[in-house]
C-alpha positions as CSV (number, residue, x, y, z in Angstrom):
1,M,-40.0,21.7,-6.9
2,P,-39.5,25.0,-8.7
3,I,-36.2,25.5,-10.6
4,S,-34.2,28.6,-9.8
5,P,-33.0,30.9,-12.6
6,L,-29.3,29.9,-11.7
7,Q,-30.2,26.3,-12.1
8,K,-31.8,27.0,-15.5
9,A,-28.6,28.7,-16.7
10,I,-26.4,25.9,-15.5
11,R,-28.5,23.4,-17.2
12,K,-27.9,25.1,-20.6
13,L,-24.2,24.5,-20.3
14,S,-22.6,21.5,-22.0
15,P,-22.4,18.2,-20.0
16,K,-18.6,18.5,-19.7
17,Q,-18.9,22.1,-18.3
18,R,-21.4,21.3,-15.6
19,R,-20.3,17.8,-14.7
20,W,-18.4,18.8,-11.6
21,S,-21.4,21.0,-10.4
22,I,-23.9,18.1,-10.1
23,I,-24.4,16.9,-6.6
24,G,-23.0,13.3,-6.0
25,Q,-20.3,13.5,-8.6
26,Q,-16.5,14.0,-7.8
27,T,-15.1,17.4,-8.2
28,P,-12.2,17.7,-10.6
29,K,-8.8,17.6,-9.0
30,R,-7.9,21.1,-10.3
31,V,-11.0,22.7,-9.0
32,N,-10.4,20.9,-5.5
33,R,-6.9,22.5,-5.5
34,W,-8.3,25.9,-6.2
35,F,-10.9,25.6,-3.4
36,K,-8.1,24.4,-1.0
37,W,-6.6,28.0,-1.2
38,L,-9.8,29.3,0.4
39,S,-9.3,26.9,3.4
40,P,-9.3,28.7,6.8
41,G,-6.0,29.2,8.5
42,L,-3.8,29.5,5.4
43,F,-3.6,33.3,5.6
44,V,-3.9,33.4,1.8
45,K,-7.3,35.0,1.2
46,R,-6.4,38.2,2.8
47,W,-3.3,38.5,0.8
48,L,-5.3,37.9,-2.4
49,L,-7.6,40.7,-1.5
50,I,-4.8,43.0,-0.6
51,S,-3.1,42.1,-3.9
52,A,-6.2,42.9,-5.9
53,T,-6.8,46.2,-4.0
54,G,-3.2,47.1,-4.7
55,L,-3.5,46.5,-8.4
56,L,-6.7,48.7,-8.6
57,L,-5.0,51.5,-6.6
58,S,-1.9,51.3,-8.9
59,V,-4.1,51.6,-12.1
60,L,-6.1,54.4,-10.5
61,G,-2.9,56.3,-9.5
62,L,-1.5,56.0,-12.9
63,A,-4.7,57.3,-14.4
64,I,-4.8,60.3,-12.1
65,W,-1.2,61.0,-13.0
66,V,-2.1,61.3,-16.7
67,K,-5.0,63.8,-16.0
68,L,-7.8,61.2,-15.9
69,T,-8.5,61.4,-19.6
70,P,-8.1,57.7,-20.4
71,V,-10.0,56.8,-17.3
72,N,-13.0,58.9,-18.4
73,R,-13.2,57.4,-21.9
74,F,-12.6,53.9,-20.4
75,L,-15.4,54.3,-17.8
76,E,-17.8,55.6,-20.6
77,L,-17.0,52.5,-22.7
78,I,-17.5,50.2,-19.7
79,S,-20.7,52.0,-18.8
80,Q,-22.1,51.5,-22.3
81,L,-21.0,47.9,-22.4
82,L,-22.7,47.2,-19.0
83,E,-25.9,49.0,-20.1
84,T,-26.0,46.8,-23.2
85,I,-25.5,43.6,-21.3
86,A,-28.1,44.5,-18.7
87,T,-30.6,45.3,-21.5
88,H,-30.2,42.1,-23.4
89,V,-29.0,39.5,-20.7
90,P,-31.0,39.0,-17.5
91,S,-29.2,40.0,-14.4
92,Y,-29.6,36.6,-12.8
93,I,-27.4,35.2,-15.5
94,S,-25.0,38.1,-16.3
95,G,-24.2,38.7,-12.6
96,P,-23.2,35.2,-11.6
97,V,-21.3,34.6,-14.9
98,A,-19.3,37.9,-14.3
99,L,-18.6,36.9,-10.8
100,L,-17.5,33.4,-11.5
101,L,-15.4,34.6,-14.4
102,G,-13.6,37.1,-12.1
103,L,-13.0,34.5,-9.4
104,F,-11.8,32.0,-12.0
105,L,-9.3,34.4,-13.4
106,L,-8.0,35.4,-10.0
107,L,-7.6,31.8,-8.7
108,W,-6.1,30.6,-12.0
109,G,-3.5,33.4,-12.0
110,Q,-2.7,32.7,-8.3
111,S,-2.5,29.0,-8.7
112,R,-0.2,29.3,-11.8
113,T,2.0,31.6,-9.7
114,V,2.3,29.2,-6.7
115,G,2.7,26.3,-9.2
116,S,5.8,27.9,-10.5
117,I,7.0,28.3,-7.0
118,T,6.2,24.6,-6.2
119,E,8.4,23.4,-9.0
120,A,11.4,24.9,-7.2
121,F,10.9,22.4,-4.3
122,P,12.8,19.1,-4.6
123,D,9.6,17.1,-3.8
124,S,7.7,18.9,-6.7
125,D,4.9,16.2,-6.9
126,Q,3.3,17.7,-3.8
127,E,1.2,20.9,-4.3
128,L,2.3,24.0,-2.4
129,V,-1.3,24.3,-0.9
130,D,-1.0,20.8,0.5
131,R,2.3,21.7,2.1
132,L,0.8,24.8,3.6
133,L,-2.3,23.0,4.9
134,T,-0.1,20.3,6.5
135,H,2.3,22.9,7.9
136,R,-0.6,24.9,9.5
137,R,-2.3,21.8,10.9
138,L,0.8,20.4,12.5
139,H,1.9,23.7,14.0
140,R,-1.5,24.0,15.6
141,G,-1.0,20.6,17.3
142,P,-0.5,20.2,21.1
143,K,2.9,20.6,22.6
144,I,3.9,17.0,23.3
145,V,6.9,15.8,25.3
146,A,7.8,12.2,24.7
147,I,10.4,10.7,27.1
148,G,12.3,7.4,26.8
149,G,14.9,5.8,24.6
150,G,15.7,2.9,22.4
151,T,13.4,1.7,19.5
152,G,10.3,2.3,21.6
153,L,10.6,6.0,21.6
154,S,11.4,6.3,17.9
155,T,8.3,4.1,17.1
156,L,6.1,6.5,19.1
157,L,7.6,9.5,17.5
158,R,7.0,8.1,14.0
159,G,3.2,8.1,14.7
160,L,3.1,11.4,16.6
161,K,4.6,13.5,13.9
162,Q,1.5,13.0,11.8
163,Y,-0.5,14.9,14.4
164,S,1.8,17.7,15.7
165,A,5.0,19.4,14.8
166,N,5.3,20.7,18.4
167,I,7.0,17.5,19.7
168,T,10.0,17.4,22.0
169,A,11.7,14.0,22.5
170,I,13.7,13.7,25.7
171,V,16.2,10.9,25.3
172,T,18.3,9.0,27.7
173,V,22.1,9.1,27.2
174,A,23.0,6.0,29.3
175,D,23.6,3.7,26.3
176,D,27.0,2.0,26.4
177,G,26.6,-0.8,23.8
178,G,27.2,-1.2,20.1
179,S,28.4,1.7,18.0
180,S,27.4,4.2,20.6
181,G,29.4,2.5,23.2
182,R,32.5,2.3,21.1
183,L,32.3,6.0,20.2
184,R,31.7,6.8,23.9
185,E,34.8,4.9,24.9
186,E,37.1,5.8,22.1
187,I,36.2,9.5,21.5
188,G,34.4,10.5,24.7
189,V,31.2,11.7,23.2
190,L,27.7,11.1,24.6
191,P,26.0,8.0,23.0
192,P,24.4,9.2,19.8
193,G,22.4,6.0,18.8
194,D,19.0,6.8,20.6
195,I,19.3,10.4,19.5
196,R,19.9,9.4,15.9
197,N,16.9,7.0,15.9
198,C,14.6,9.7,17.2
199,M,15.8,12.2,14.7
200,S,15.3,9.7,11.9
201,A,11.8,9.0,13.2
202,L,10.8,12.7,13.1
203,A,12.4,13.2,9.7
204,D,9.9,15.2,7.4
205,E,9.5,12.8,4.5
206,E,13.3,12.9,3.8
207,K,13.6,9.2,3.1
208,L,17.0,9.3,1.5
209,L,18.6,11.2,4.4
210,T,16.9,9.0,6.9
211,E,18.3,5.8,5.2
212,L,21.7,7.6,5.1
213,F,21.6,8.2,8.9
214,Q,20.6,4.6,9.6
215,Y,23.2,3.1,7.2
216,R,25.5,0.8,9.1
217,F,28.9,0.0,7.7
218,Q,29.6,-3.6,6.9
219,A,33.3,-3.4,6.2
220,G,36.3,-1.2,6.8
221,E,38.8,-1.3,9.6
222,G,37.4,0.7,12.5
223,L,34.1,1.4,10.6
224,T,32.4,-2.0,10.9
225,G,29.2,-1.8,13.0
226,H,29.1,2.0,13.0
227,S,26.1,3.8,11.6
228,F,26.7,6.9,9.5
229,G,24.3,8.9,11.7
230,N,26.4,8.1,14.8
231,L,29.6,9.2,13.0
232,F,27.9,12.3,11.7
233,L,26.7,13.3,15.1
234,T,30.1,12.7,16.5
235,A,31.7,14.8,13.8
236,M,29.1,17.6,14.4
237,T,29.9,17.5,18.1
238,A,33.6,18.2,17.4
239,I,32.7,20.9,14.8
240,T,30.5,22.7,17.4
241,G,33.2,22.7,20.0
242,R,32.2,19.5,21.7
243,D,28.7,21.0,22.2
244,F,26.3,18.0,22.0
245,E,23.2,20.0,22.1
246,K,24.3,22.2,19.2
247,A,25.3,19.2,17.2
248,I,21.8,17.7,17.6
249,A,20.2,21.0,16.6
250,A,22.4,21.2,13.4
251,S,21.8,17.5,12.5
252,S,18.0,18.1,13.0
253,K,18.1,20.8,10.3
254,V,19.8,18.5,7.9
255,L,17.1,15.9,8.4
256,A,14.3,18.6,8.4
257,I,12.7,17.0,11.5
258,R,9.3,17.9,13.0
259,G,9.9,19.0,16.5
260,K,13.1,18.7,18.7
261,V,15.3,15.9,20.1
262,L,17.0,16.7,23.4
263,P,19.2,14.6,25.7
264,A,17.9,14.4,29.3
265,T,21.3,15.6,30.5
266,L,24.8,16.4,29.1
267,S,26.5,14.6,31.9
268,D,28.4,11.3,31.1
269,V,25.8,9.1,32.7
270,R,26.6,5.4,33.5
271,L,23.9,3.1,34.8
272,W,24.3,0.7,37.8
273,A,21.9,-1.8,39.3
274,K,21.7,-3.9,42.4
275,L,20.2,-7.3,41.9
276,D,18.2,-9.2,44.4
277,D,20.9,-11.8,44.7
278,G,23.3,-9.1,46.0
279,R,25.3,-8.6,42.7
280,F,26.3,-5.1,41.7
281,V,26.2,-4.5,37.9
282,E,27.6,-1.4,36.2
283,G,26.8,-0.4,32.6
284,E,23.5,-0.3,30.7
285,S,24.4,-3.2,28.4
286,H,25.5,-5.4,31.2
287,I,22.4,-5.0,33.3
288,T,20.2,-7.1,31.0
289,E,23.0,-9.5,30.4
290,A,23.3,-10.2,34.1
291,G,20.1,-12.1,34.1
292,G,18.9,-11.3,37.7
293,K,16.0,-9.4,39.2
294,I,16.7,-5.7,39.6
295,A,16.2,-4.5,43.1
296,Q,17.6,-1.0,42.7
297,I,18.7,1.2,39.8
298,G,21.0,4.3,39.8
299,C,23.7,6.1,37.9
300,F,27.1,7.7,38.1
301,P,27.2,10.7,38.7
302,G,24.4,10.4,41.3
303,D,22.4,13.4,40.5
304,P,23.1,14.6,36.9
305,P,21.7,18.1,36.1
306,G,18.9,18.1,33.5
307,L,19.2,19.9,30.2
308,P,17.6,23.4,30.7
309,A,15.9,23.2,27.2
310,A,14.3,19.8,28.3
311,L,13.1,21.2,31.6
312,Q,11.6,24.2,29.8
313,A,9.8,21.8,27.3
314,I,8.2,19.9,30.2
315,R,7.1,23.1,31.9
316,E,5.4,24.3,28.6
317,A,4.0,20.9,27.6
318,D,0.3,20.2,26.9
319,Y,0.8,16.5,27.1
320,I,3.5,14.2,28.4
321,I,4.0,10.5,27.2
322,M,6.7,8.1,28.6
323,G,7.6,4.9,26.9
324,P,7.3,2.4,25.4
325,G,10.8,0.9,25.9
326,S,12.9,-1.1,28.2
327,L,11.8,-0.1,31.7
328,Y,15.1,0.0,33.5
329,T,17.5,0.9,30.6
330,S,15.4,3.3,28.5
331,V,12.6,4.7,30.5
332,I,13.7,5.0,34.1
333,P,17.2,6.4,33.3
334,N,15.5,9.7,32.4
335,L,14.0,9.8,35.8
336,L,17.3,9.4,37.5
337,V,17.9,13.0,36.5
338,S,16.2,14.7,39.5
339,D,15.5,17.9,37.6
340,I,13.4,15.9,35.1
341,K,11.3,13.9,37.6
342,D,10.7,17.1,39.7
343,A,9.5,19.0,36.6
344,L,7.3,16.0,35.7
345,A,5.7,16.0,39.2
346,K,4.9,19.7,39.1
347,V,3.1,19.9,35.7
348,K,-0.7,19.7,35.7
349,V,-1.2,18.3,32.2
350,P,-2.3,14.8,31.0
351,R,0.6,12.3,31.7
352,I,0.4,8.8,30.3
353,Y,2.8,5.8,30.5
354,V,2.9,3.4,27.6
355,C,3.4,-0.1,29.0
356,N,5.4,-2.7,27.1
357,I,3.6,-5.5,25.4
358,M,5.9,-8.3,26.5
359,T,8.2,-8.8,29.5
360,Q,11.9,-8.4,28.9
361,P,14.3,-11.2,30.0
362,G,16.8,-10.0,32.6
363,E,14.9,-6.9,33.2
364,T,11.2,-7.3,33.8
365,D,10.8,-11.1,34.1
366,G,7.3,-11.9,35.5
367,Y,6.3,-8.1,35.7
368,T,2.7,-7.1,35.6
369,V,1.4,-3.6,34.6
370,S,1.3,-2.5,38.2
371,D,4.9,-3.7,38.7
372,H,6.0,-1.3,35.9
373,I,4.2,1.5,37.5
374,K,5.5,0.7,41.0
375,A,9.1,0.7,39.6
376,I,8.6,4.2,38.2
377,D,7.0,5.5,41.3
378,R,9.8,4.0,43.4
379,V,12.3,6.0,41.5
380,C,10.3,9.2,41.6
381,G,9.2,8.9,45.2
382,Q,5.7,9.7,44.1
383,R,3.0,8.9,41.5
384,I,3.9,10.7,38.3
385,F,1.5,9.4,35.6
386,D,-2.3,9.7,35.5
387,A,-2.9,6.8,33.2
388,V,-1.3,3.7,31.6
389,L,-1.8,2.5,28.1
390,V,-2.0,-1.3,27.8
391,Q,-2.4,-3.6,24.8
392,R,-5.9,-5.0,24.7
393,V,-5.4,-8.3,22.6
394,S,-2.9,-10.9,23.3
395,P,-0.4,-11.9,20.5
396,S,-1.1,-14.9,18.3
397,P,-0.1,-18.4,19.5
398,T,2.8,-18.5,17.1
399,V,4.2,-15.3,18.5
400,L,3.7,-16.4,22.0
401,K,5.6,-19.7,21.4
402,N,8.5,-17.8,19.8
403,Y,8.7,-15.4,22.8
404,A,8.4,-18.3,25.2
405,K,11.6,-19.7,24.0
406,E,13.3,-16.5,25.3
407,Q,11.4,-16.7,28.6
408,S,9.3,-13.6,27.5
409,H,5.6,-13.4,28.1
410,P,2.8,-10.9,27.8
411,V,2.7,-8.2,30.5
412,F,-0.3,-9.2,32.6
413,L,-2.9,-6.4,33.3
414,D,-3.7,-6.7,37.1
415,R,-6.6,-4.3,37.0
416,E,-7.3,-4.0,40.7
417,D,-3.7,-3.3,41.6
418,V,-3.3,-0.7,38.9
419,T,-6.5,1.0,40.0
420,N,-5.4,1.0,43.7
421,L,-2.2,2.9,42.5
422,G,-4.4,5.7,41.3
423,C,-3.8,5.1,37.6
424,R,-6.5,5.1,34.9
425,I,-6.2,2.2,32.4
426,V,-6.4,2.8,28.7
427,L,-7.0,-0.4,26.7
428,A,-6.4,-0.5,23.0
429,N,-5.1,-2.6,20.2
430,I,-1.8,-0.9,19.5
431,M,0.2,-4.0,18.5
432,D,1.9,-4.8,15.2
433,E,2.8,-8.4,14.5
434,D,5.6,-9.3,12.1
435,P,4.8,-12.6,10.5
436,M,8.3,-13.1,9.2
437,T,10.1,-12.7,12.6
438,A,7.1,-13.8,14.9
439,K,7.9,-10.6,16.9
440,V,5.5,-7.8,18.1
441,T,6.1,-4.0,18.2
442,H,3.9,-1.0,18.9
443,H,2.2,0.1,15.7
444,P,3.2,3.8,15.2
445,Q,-0.1,5.1,13.8
446,R,-2.4,3.1,16.1
447,L,-0.4,4.1,19.1
448,A,-0.4,7.8,18.2
449,R,-4.1,7.7,17.2
450,V,-5.1,6.2,20.6
451,L,-2.8,8.6,22.6
452,L,-4.1,11.7,20.8
453,R,-7.8,10.5,21.3
454,W,-7.2,10.0,25.1
455,Y,-5.6,13.5,25.2
456,S,-8.6,15.1,23.5
457,K,-10.9,13.7,26.3
458,N,-8.8,15.0,29.2
C-alpha cells in the first residue's frame, strides 16, 4: 500500500512525538482535553473564530492608524520568508506543519485561559470543558415530571438526574409522622421531609451540603429526631413570609439541584382512609398502623387546589413517571388533588407507573400489579398510565424469608389482568439487594436507564 507524503513526514518524528498519532494507541489526556473543546454543542468554536478575527482586525486597524509603514515592511519580510520556505521545504510538509502549529498555539492559549478559570471553582479537579459538556447534555434532556413521595421518589430522582436537568419532582405534602409531623403540629408548616429528600437526591455533586441537609440531631431538648434540612426549610418558610414555594426555591439554590422540586398543593392536606372492616382512620402515619385493608382513600380538605407551577410542568412535560413508593400514602395522595389528576389525563405524552417490588403490610397486603393500577384508576376515574414497570427477577431466598417475617411478599405480575386494563408491561431488573439488611430497593441507575430507554422507543 503506497505511503502518503504526510505519513512519511510523521514517520520522521521521534517516537515520543508521534506516539499518540498511531492508530490503536491511547491519545494523551491533554490532547483529548483539547479536542473536547471542538465537540458540537459547546458554542466554543464560533467564539474562538470571532476572537481570532477580532485580533487580526485590531492589529490591522493599528497598522492603518500609523500610516501602514510597519505593515508594508512586515509583509515584505513575511513574503520573503514564505518564499524561502516554499523553495527549500516541500508544500506537503510545510503546509501541514504550519497549520498544526497554528492550531496548537490557538488551543493551548485557550486551554490555559479556561484552566485559570477552572481553578476558581471549588471543585477544581474537574475540567471546565467537562462541566460544559455535562451542562449542555443535561439541558438537552427531556422534560421529565416525576410524581410521588417518600424514599421511592428520591431514589428515582437520584438516577434521573444523570440523564436530564429538566426534571420536575411533584411531591405529596400529606406526611404527618416523624420530624415533619412535629414541625407541622408545632409550627404549622407543610411537612418538609419528602421535599428535603428530593432536593438532596437532585443535588449536583454537593456531597457535603447533602449530608448536612440529611443530618439528624441525636441530642438536645426539642432537637432530637429533627433533620437539619427540615429545620432549614422551616426557617426559610418563615423568612420568605411563610411562602413554602419560595422557601423550596431558595433552598434548591443552596443545594445547586438539577431541576425543580414542587409540592402538589400548598393546602394543609390530611389523609383519611376507610377500611373494609368499617373503621375510619385519619392521618397518613396512622393508616398503615391500622393494619386493615383500605377500601377508600381521601383527604381533608376534600379538593385541594394544585400548585400552578406543578400543573404547568405537567402540561409542558415530555415524559411523566409516577412511583415507586407507598401506594396509598405516597403515590395516590398526589392524585387526590383534582387539578393534578385532570392535568395528567389531558397530556398526550408517555406516562408510566413504577410498581413496587414488595407488598407493604397494612397498605397493599396481597396486592398484584393489576391491583396497584386499579387503585390508581379508581381514584382518577379513568386510566392514566400507558405502561407499568415491573421487577423481572424475584429477590433471593434470604431476602424473601426476611420479608415474610413482616408479612410482605413480592408483588405478583398478573399479566392477563394488566393487559386487559390497557397497560403495557415493561419487565426489567431494577432491584438492588442490601446483603447487610436483607432488604430490597430500586437501583437508581438501573431504574433511570430502563425508564429512559422505554421513553426513547415511544
